[in-house]
N, C-alpha and C positions, 0 to 999 in steps of 0.2 A: 502834740505827740512827738516822742523822741526816739531815735534809733539807739539801741543799746550799744555801748562800747564793747567791741569784741576783740580788739587787738590794739597794741600801742608799741611803738619803737622810737623812743625819743632819747637821744644821747647828745653830749656836748660835742661841738664841732671838732675840738682837739682830738677826741678819741677816734674820729673818722678821717683824719688828714691823710691816712694811708689806705683808705677804703676804696680806692678807684680801681684796684686790680679786679679782674673778672671773677676770681673765686669768692669775692665778698659780695657780689651782686646777688640780690634776692633771686631765688630760683625762678620766680615767675617772669623774670626779664632775661632769662637765658634761652628762651624757647624760640620757636620758628619765626620767620618773617611774615607769617600769615596775618592779615588784618584782623584785629580783635572784633568779635561779633557786635559788641556794644558800639564801637566807633563806626562800624559799617552801618548799623541801624541808624545812628544819628545822622551820618552824612547822606544816606539814601533819602532821608526825609526832607522834603522841601519845607521851609519854615518861614513863610512871609510874615512881615510885621502886620499888626492891626487886624489879625484874623482870629476869631474864636476857634476856628478849626485847628490852627497851629497850637494854641494852648491846650486844646483837648488831646491832640496827638502827643504832645510832650508829656502831658499827665499820664497817658497810657504807657509811654516809654519809662517814666520814672516808677510807676507802679510795677512794671515788669522787672526792673533791675534793682529797686530799692524796697519794694514791698508796700509802700504807701507814698502819698503825695499830698502834702499840706499846702493847699492853694489859697491865696488871699483874694480879696475882691478885685485886685488889679491884675490877676493872672500870674503873680509871682509865686514861686515854690520855695518854702522855707524848711530847713532841716537844722536841728540842734543836736549835737552829739558830744557825749562826754561831759565832764564837770570842770569848771574853772578856766576854760579857755577864753582868752580875750581876743581871738582872731576871727574876723569875718572873711570868708572866702566867697567869691562871686564870679558869675559869668552871665551872659544873656543867651537866650535860646532862639530869638528871632534872627532873620537874615534879610538882606536886601532883595532876595528873590521875590518875584511878583506873582508866581504861580504856585498852586498846590500840586501835590503828586509826589513822585519818586524820582530821584536821580539814578542814572545808570553810571556806576563808578568804574573808573579805569585805574588799576593798581599795578605799578611797576614794582614787582616783588624784589628785584635785584637791588634797586636803589631805595625802596620803601617810600615811594612817592605816590600819593593818591590824588586824583582829580576827577572831574566829570568827563566821561567818554564823549569825545567830540567837542568839548568845551562847555562851560556853564558855571553858574554860581555854586561852588562846592558847599559853602556854609561852614567851612572850618573856622571862620569868623562868625559865631563863637562856638561852633560845634566841638572844637578842640578843648575849649574850656569846660564845656558840659562833660566831656569824657573824663577830664582830670577830676572834676568835682565828684562825679559818681564813683570813680575808682577810689578816691580818697575816703569817701563815705563807706564804701564797701570794706576798706582796709582798717576802718576804725579810727581815723585821724580826728581828734577832738576839734570842735569849732562850730561856728554858726555858718551855714551854707545857704546862699540864696541864688536861685536861677531866675534872673530878672526877665520880664517881658518888655518888648518894644523898645529896646535900646536904639535900634537903627532908626526908629521914628522920632528920636530926640530924648532918649533916656526916660521914657514915660513911666515905666514900671518902677525904676529906682527912685525917681523924683517923687512919685506918689507914696512909695514906701517911706521915704525920708520925712515927708510932710506928716504922714499919719502915725508913724512909729518912732521916728528919730533913730538914734543909734541903737542897735541891739544891745541889750543890757551888758555892761562891762567891757564891750569891745573897744580896744584902743588901736587896733591895726586892721586895715581893710585891703585885701589883696585880690585884684581882678586878674583873670587869666584870659586876656583879650588883646594881645599885642602881637603884631607880625614879627617875623625874624627870629633870631637866635640869641640876642645879646642884651635886650633892654630891661632895665628896672627903672620905671618911669618915676621921676620926681615932680614934674610939672605937667599940668593939663590946662589947656587954654591959657598958657603963660602964667599960671598961678601955681605956687608951691603947694603940693599936697602931702609931701612927706619930707622928713629931714634927710640930709645927706648921711648922717650917722646910720639911720635905718636902712637907706638904700645901699650903702656900702656893706653893711652887715648882711643884708639879704643876698646881695650879689656874691659875697664871699662864701656864704653858706651854700648857695646853689652851685657854685664852681667846685666846692669841696665834695658835695654829696652826689652830684650827677656823674654817673659812670662815663669815663672818657674825658675829652678836653672840651670845656666850654669857656666862654669869655663874657659872662654877664657883667654888666657895669651900669652905674647910674646914667640916665639921660634926662635932660630937661626938655626934650623935643616931643613930648606927648601931645596928642590931640585931645580926645576925651573919651571916657567910657563910664560905666556905672559907678566906679569908685569916686568919680568927681562929685557925685551927688552927696557925698558924706564928708567933704572937705571941712565943713563947719562944725562937725560933731564927732569926728573920729580923728585922732591925732596923726596917725600914719596911714596914708592912702596911696596905693600904687597900682601899677598894671605891669605885668611881665610878659615877655615874649614866649610864645608857645609853638612856633615853628610853621606857621602858615605864611603864605605870600600871595601877592596880587589880589588881595581881598576886594570884594565888590566888582570883580571883573570876571569875564568869561574864562580867563586863563588862571583863575585861582587854583592853588595846590597846597598840599600839606605834606610836610616831612614827617611821616609816621615814625621813622626810626628815632628822630630827635624827640618827638612827643613821648615815646616810651622811655627814653633815657631821662627826660625831665620828670616823668611820673616816678621813676625809681628814686630820683633824688628827693622829690617832695615827700615821699614816704619815710625818709630818713631824717628830715629836717625838723629841728626843734623851733617851731614858730614862736613859742612863748618866751624863748630866750632872746628874741630880737629886741633891740633898744627902742624906747619910746621917748623922744626928745622934742618933737615939734609941738609948739604951743598952739592952742586953738585961738581964733579971734575972740578977744575979751567979751564982746557983746553977746557971743553965742556960747560961751563956756558953760552956761546953765544946762545945755543939752547933754553934757557928758555924764556918764554914770560910772562911778568907780567901784 
């Protein structure tokens, strides 16, 4: 099942080199500092790994905000939108939380910082990525989108998807939204190159151009690993980018919601299909690619 494309706004980077002034920001990002109901819903929900109840709860959330939830045998949720896109967007929905239930959130409206009241696992790793993917789907950004299960338990969902499905048809770039901080476009995971410097430079530049305000995205080879690592052997350009959370896996975890909203505004303007593809796949595994 496919969500129908209902909007698109894709232009060359050069046309938007002057688009950082506030009067060119989409109206939806000029609004109040109030926490978006979707993000509030995601972060309130405790989402421990290896629990069927987590997958069921996320399915209900996706049904509420997207209208359907295509769930595979491993608890991954897959969406395909638009025609001709060669981009795979991904996040994971589980967290290192061990309990089910609800978080009581504390939101500093002035600084737009959200955390768990009294301390706790916020789940912005990777709830922030969930929020971005859902909003991008709602805005009609073409691509293949996967919400992976059990990343925190060892990339179980993405590994099984890779074994059973390979690379989604035609995808040559895989972008995960699962990195702490404000600045990273990850080139290496587990000390292995997953994307070319050409790609990382181009994506960093595009983010810095399109995100309202000042940002300093740049390539880094200091990545650990996330679900995009599962596709190193079958997708040419695999990365992970910073989404504004900090102190992941700790009781002091927090999310900069103001940054997340600016990032979303930039992502809705970015032409992902114009990004270069130069990394070569390992020769022995090149048969898995689909042009």
